[in-house]
C-alpha positions as CSV (number, residue, x, y, z in Angstrom):
1,M,59.2,18.5,-0.7
2,K,60.8,17.1,2.9
3,R,64.4,18.2,2.1
4,S,62.7,21.1,0.8
5,K,61.0,21.9,4.4
6,R,64.0,20.6,6.6
7,G,66.1,23.1,4.8
8,L,63.7,26.2,5.1
9,M,63.1,25.7,8.7
10,M,67.4,25.1,9.3
11,I,67.5,28.6,7.9
12,L,64.8,30.1,10.5
13,I,65.5,28.5,13.1
14,M,69.5,30.5,11.5
15,I,67.6,33.3,11.0
16,G,66.0,33.4,14.5
17,L,69.5,32.3,16.6
18,M,71.3,35.0,14.4
19,A,68.4,37.6,15.6
20,I,68.5,36.7,19.0
21,A,71.9,36.9,19.3
22,G,71.7,40.1,17.8
23,T,70.3,41.0,20.6
24,T,72.1,39.1,23.1
25,Y,75.0,41.2,21.9
26,G,72.9,44.4,21.8
27,Y,71.7,44.1,25.5
28,V,75.4,42.9,26.5
29,Q,77.1,46.2,24.5
30,H,74.3,48.9,26.0
31,Q,74.8,47.4,29.6
32,N,79.0,47.4,28.4
33,D,78.7,51.1,27.8
34,Q,76.3,52.3,30.9
35,R,78.4,50.5,33.1
36,L,81.1,52.5,31.7
37,E,79.5,55.3,31.8
38,E,78.8,54.5,35.4
39,Q,82.8,54.4,36.5
40,L,83.6,57.7,34.3
41,T,80.9,59.6,36.3
42,E,82.3,58.1,39.9
43,G,85.4,58.9,37.7
44,Q,84.4,62.5,37.9
45,N,82.8,63.2,40.8
46,K,85.8,61.8,42.3
47,V,88.3,64.5,40.0
48,R,86.1,67.0,41.1
49,A,86.5,66.0,44.7
50,S,90.2,66.5,44.3
51,C,90.0,69.6,42.5
52,E,87.5,71.4,45.1
53,E,89.5,70.0,48.6
54,L,93.0,71.7,46.9
55,D,91.2,74.7,46.0
56,T,90.9,75.1,50.1
57,Y,94.4,75.1,50.3
58,L,95.0,78.6,48.8
59,D,93.4,81.8,49.9
60,E,92.7,84.6,46.9
61,Q,96.4,86.0,47.1
62,G,97.5,83.1,47.1
63,F,99.0,82.4,50.0
64,M,98.2,78.8,51.7
65,T,95.4,78.1,54.6
66,E,95.3,76.7,57.9
67,A,93.7,74.1,55.7
68,F,96.5,73.1,53.9
69,A,98.7,69.9,54.4
70,V,101.2,67.8,52.7
71,E,99.2,65.0,54.0
72,K,96.2,65.4,52.5
73,I,97.9,66.5,48.9
74,E,99.6,63.6,49.0
75,T,96.2,61.6,49.4
76,I,94.8,63.1,46.8
77,K,98.0,62.0,44.1
78,T,97.8,58.6,45.0
79,N,94.2,58.5,44.7
80,L,94.1,60.5,41.0
81,I,97.1,58.2,39.8
82,S,95.0,55.5,40.7
83,L,92.0,57.0,38.3
84,Q,94.5,58.0,36.0
85,T,95.7,54.0,35.4
86,T,92.2,52.7,35.7
87,Y,90.9,54.5,32.7
88,S,94.1,54.8,30.6
89,E,93.6,50.8,30.7
90,M,89.8,50.8,29.3
91,T,89.0,49.9,26.3
92,I,86.3,52.3,25.4
93,R,85.0,53.0,21.6
94,K,84.9,55.7,19.7
95,G,81.8,58.1,20.7
96,T,80.2,60.3,23.7
97,L,81.8,58.1,25.8
98,K,85.6,57.9,24.9
99,E,85.2,61.3,24.7
100,T,84.5,61.6,27.8
101,A,87.6,59.6,29.1
102,D,89.6,61.0,27.1
103,Q,88.5,64.7,28.9
104,L,88.7,62.7,32.9
105,L,92.1,61.5,32.0
106,H,93.3,65.6,30.9
107,N,91.3,66.6,34.4
108,I,93.2,64.4,36.3
109,D,96.6,65.1,35.1
110,T,95.7,69.1,35.4
111,L,95.0,68.1,39.0
112,L,98.8,66.3,39.0
113,D,99.9,69.3,38.3
114,R,98.6,71.6,40.3
115,A,98.9,69.4,43.6
116,D,103.0,69.2,43.2
117,Q,102.8,73.1,42.2
118,L,101.3,73.4,45.7
119,L,103.9,70.6,46.7
120,S,106.6,72.9,45.4
121,Q,105.3,76.3,46.5
122,Y,105.1,74.8,50.4
123,D,108.6,73.5,49.8
124,H,109.7,76.9,48.7
125,Q,108.5,79.1,51.5
126,Q,109.5,76.9,54.6
127,A,113.4,76.8,52.4
128,L,113.1,80.3,52.6
129,N,111.7,80.4,55.8
130,Q,115.2,78.8,57.0
131,F,117.1,82.1,55.4
132,F,115.5,83.6,58.8
133,V,115.9,83.4,62.7
134,E,112.5,83.8,62.6
135,D,109.7,82.7,60.0
136,A,109.1,85.5,57.2
137,I,106.1,83.6,55.8
138,T,103.4,82.0,58.0
139,G,100.0,81.5,56.3
140,N,99.2,85.0,54.8
141,E,101.5,87.3,57.4
142,V,104.8,88.5,55.8
143,T,107.4,89.3,58.4
144,H,111.3,91.0,57.3
145,P,113.3,88.9,60.2
146,V,116.9,88.5,60.9
147,I,118.6,86.1,58.8
148,V,120.3,83.4,59.8
149,E,124.8,83.6,60.6
150,N,125.4,80.8,57.2
151,L,123.0,83.4,54.4
152,D,125.9,84.6,51.5
153,H,124.7,85.7,48.2
154,E,125.0,82.2,47.0
155,K,122.6,80.5,48.6
156,L,120.1,83.4,48.0
157,E,121.3,83.4,43.9
158,A,120.8,79.7,43.9
159,Y,117.0,79.6,45.4
160,Y,115.6,82.4,43.6
161,E,116.7,80.8,40.3
162,A,115.0,77.5,41.7
163,F,112.1,79.8,42.0
164,E,111.4,80.8,39.0
165,Q,111.7,77.7,37.6
166,Q,108.6,77.1,39.3
167,G,106.2,78.9,37.4
168,F,103.8,79.9,40.0
169,D,101.9,82.9,39.6
170,E,103.7,86.1,39.6
171,E,100.4,88.4,40.0
172,T,99.6,86.7,43.4
173,T,100.4,88.7,47.0
174,W,102.4,85.6,47.6
175,Y,104.3,85.7,44.8
176,Q,105.5,89.4,45.4
177,A,106.1,89.0,49.0
178,I,108.3,86.1,48.1
179,A,110.7,88.7,45.7
180,Q,110.3,91.7,48.3
181,V,111.5,89.0,51.3
182,L,114.4,87.8,49.4
183,E,115.4,91.6,48.8
184,D,115.6,92.0,52.5
185,A,117.9,89.3,53.1
186,S,120.1,90.7,50.5
187,E,120.3,94.1,51.9
188,Q,121.0,92.6,55.1
189,L,123.8,90.1,53.8
190,T,125.1,93.6,52.1
191,Q,125.0,95.6,55.1
192,I,127.0,92.6,57.4
193,E,129.5,92.8,54.0
194,T,130.2,96.2,54.4
195,A,130.7,96.3,57.8
196,E,133.1,93.8,58.1
197,A,134.8,95.6,55.0
198,A,135.3,98.3,57.5
199,V,136.2,96.7,60.5
200,A,138.5,95.3,58.2
201,E,140.2,97.9,57.9
202,L,142.0,97.9,61.5
203,F,143.0,94.7,61.5
204,N,145.9,93.2,60.2
205,N,145.4,89.3,60.5
206,D,143.5,89.4,62.9
207,E,145.8,91.8,64.6
208,V,144.8,95.1,65.6
209,I,147.0,97.0,63.4
210,K,149.3,99.6,65.5
211,E,148.3,103.1,65.1
212,P,144.2,102.4,63.8
213,S,142.6,106.1,63.2
214,R,138.9,107.2,65.2
215,S,137.5,108.5,62.2
216,I,137.9,104.9,60.6
217,Y,136.7,103.2,64.1
218,E,133.8,105.7,64.5
219,N,132.6,104.8,60.8
220,A,133.0,100.8,60.9
221,R,131.0,101.7,65.1
222,V,128.2,103.3,62.6
223,S,128.3,100.6,59.9
224,V,128.1,97.6,62.9
225,A,125.6,99.4,64.5
226,N,122.7,99.0,61.2
227,I,123.6,94.8,61.8
228,R,120.5,93.3,62.6
229,N,121.6,89.9,63.4
230,V,122.6,90.0,67.2
231,K,125.8,87.8,67.1
232,I,126.8,88.5,64.2
233,K,126.7,92.6,65.8
234,E,128.5,91.1,68.7
235,F,131.6,89.6,67.1
236,S,131.9,92.9,65.2
237,D,131.4,95.2,68.3
238,A,134.0,93.1,70.4
239,R,136.5,93.4,67.4
240,L,135.9,97.1,67.4
241,D,136.1,97.5,71.2
242,A,140.1,95.7,70.9
243,V,140.4,98.4,68.4
244,L,138.6,101.0,70.4
245,K,141.2,100.0,73.2
246,I,144.6,100.2,71.3
247,I,143.2,103.9,70.0
248,E,142.5,105.2,73.8
249,E,146.0,103.7,74.8
250,N,147.6,105.5,71.6
251,E,145.9,108.8,72.2
252,A,146.7,109.1,75.6
253,K,150.6,108.4,75.1
254,A,149.8,111.2,72.8
255,N,148.4,113.5,74.8
256,R,151.0,112.8,78.2
257,L,154.3,113.6,74.9
258,A,151.9,116.7,74.4
259,E,152.0,117.3,77.7
260,E,155.3,116.4,78.4
261,M,156.6,118.9,75.4
262,A,154.1,122.3,76.5
263,R,155.8,121.3,79.9
264,A,159.4,121.6,78.4
265,E,158.6,124.5,76.4
266,N,157.9,126.4,79.4
267,Q,160.7,125.3,81.6
268,Q,162.4,126.6,79.2
269,L,160.9,130.1,77.9
270,T,160.7,130.9,81.9
271,Q,164.4,130.1,82.0
272,E,164.9,132.7,78.9
273,Q,162.9,134.9,80.4
274,S,164.5,134.8,84.0
275,S,167.6,135.0,82.6
276,Q,166.4,137.9,80.2
277,T,165.3,139.6,83.9
278,S,168.6,139.3,85.6
279,G,170.8,140.4,83.3
280,N,168.3,144.0,83.1
281,A,168.7,144.2,86.4
282,N,172.2,143.6,86.3
283,S,173.1,146.0,83.6
284,A,170.5,148.5,84.9
285,G,172.9,148.1,88.4
286,T,175.6,148.9,86.6
287,S,174.3,151.8,85.1
288,S,173.0,153.5,88.1
289,Q,176.1,153.0,89.7
290,V,178.1,154.3,87.6
291,S,176.0,157.5,86.6
292,T,175.9,158.5,90.8
293,G,180.0,157.6,90.9
294,E,179.4,155.2,93.4
295,S,181.0,151.8,92.7
296,S,181.0,148.8,94.6
297,P,183.8,146.9,96.3
298,S,184.6,144.6,93.8
299,D,184.3,147.3,91.2
300,T,186.2,149.3,92.8
301,A,189.0,146.6,93.8
302,R,189.0,146.0,89.5
303,H,189.7,149.6,88.9
304,S,192.0,150.0,91.1
305,E,194.0,146.5,89.6
306,S,193.4,149.0,86.5
307,N,194.7,151.9,87.3
308,D,198.3,150.0,88.8
309,E,198.4,148.4,85.2
310,H,197.7,151.5,83.1
311,V,200.3,153.6,85.3
312,S,203.1,151.2,85.7
313,S,202.9,151.0,81.6
314,S,204.1,153.2,79.1
315,V,200.3,155.3,77.5
316,D,201.7,154.2,73.8
317,D,201.5,151.0,74.2
318,L,197.8,150.5,76.2
319,E,195.3,148.9,74.6
320,W,192.6,149.3,77.1
321,K,188.5,148.6,75.9
322,Q,185.9,150.0,77.5
323,V,182.1,147.4,78.1
324,V,179.7,149.5,77.7
325,K,175.7,148.4,77.4
326,D,177.7,144.5,76.9
327,E,179.2,146.7,74.4
328,P,182.6,146.7,74.1
329,M,184.1,150.6,73.2
330,P,186.8,150.8,70.8
331,N,190.7,151.0,71.0
332,C,192.3,154.2,72.3
333,E,195.6,153.5,70.7
334,D,195.0,156.2,68.1
335,K,194.8,159.8,71.0
336,S,194.2,162.1,68.0
337,R,191.1,160.4,67.5
338,A,190.6,159.4,71.3
339,K,187.1,161.8,71.0
340,E,186.1,160.1,68.2
341,L,186.6,156.9,69.5
342,G,185.1,157.7,73.3
343,C,188.1,157.9,75.0
344,A,188.2,161.4,75.5
345,T,188.7,161.5,78.9
346,Y,190.9,158.6,79.4
347,D,193.8,160.3,80.2
348,A,192.1,162.8,82.4
349,W,190.7,159.7,84.4
350,I,194.3,157.7,83.6
351,T,195.9,160.9,85.5
352,E,193.8,161.5,88.2
353,G,192.0,159.0,88.9
354,K,188.3,159.9,88.9
355,P,185.8,158.1,87.7
356,E,183.0,161.1,86.7
357,D,185.0,162.3,84.3
358,F,184.5,159.3,82.1
359,K,180.9,158.8,82.8
360,D,180.1,160.4,79.4
361,L,180.9,156.6,78.1
362,F,178.0,156.1,80.1
363,E,175.3,158.1,79.3
364,D,173.1,157.8,76.4
């Protein structure tokens, strides 16, 4: 009987102990869940605060605001990564708290991606501004400044490819502004290349060609005038100045040659006109002397000499020619055709020595 009472007491004690243990476990577990819930709530608050702060760094159009600060974003990232580590290592039983913890970790991942994209947006905007002598985008202000001297199409293409891979929202004004600025830079590069190619036509191995064309020069000058970069424009203008110098020297030389040729032609024409005028005057004077029966002393002497020669010679052997108006008269050998040949008064003139009998030969 005593043994059975003792055994019953032991059973009751064990049951009591188990009840106490169960109650204690339940209480402890409740305390753990409550503590985890508080921790999760604290984490959610931190994540929410981080999200709200990141929201202040961009405006509605997608431009970075004045509040944007790389250091602050880096700090937010560090805190989020710490929360991520903490809640990933927690042992949370299935249930509401587990779902809450999983959602919190997901939100942290989302914010980390968002922070990285903000930093990427900053880096890409800064890189874009390096293509210009002044910042193209500052805050929400977009300008189209002059490109730098060392920019080329390869750099623009590499930038654009990297920009496209970032997954930025294409619907934002900021994204569209980046695209417009890139297009403007490309157009400036094309203008520079076009102008430099036009200038290059006037050079051979960095030396001005011997006979540069003024039309090509003028077209090149127009192209260079459209270059917005001052240094590049000044360099091309200096090259064109050297070309213009050669063109003006060539033109001056050509003008001098043309003037010399014109003077030579005028002198030759003047001489020809003078000779012709003198010849006409001499011919007119000779005709006048014959028609009036007068002769100059030299003509009289020549006629006297001729008379002596012809008188002393046989008439049959004469081959006399008279020149009238620079045209030689036919030979007068055939006396039967003397009149026909224009020598009708030859014998009379030879015999009597009267020039007036011969004057019909000088009449028109």
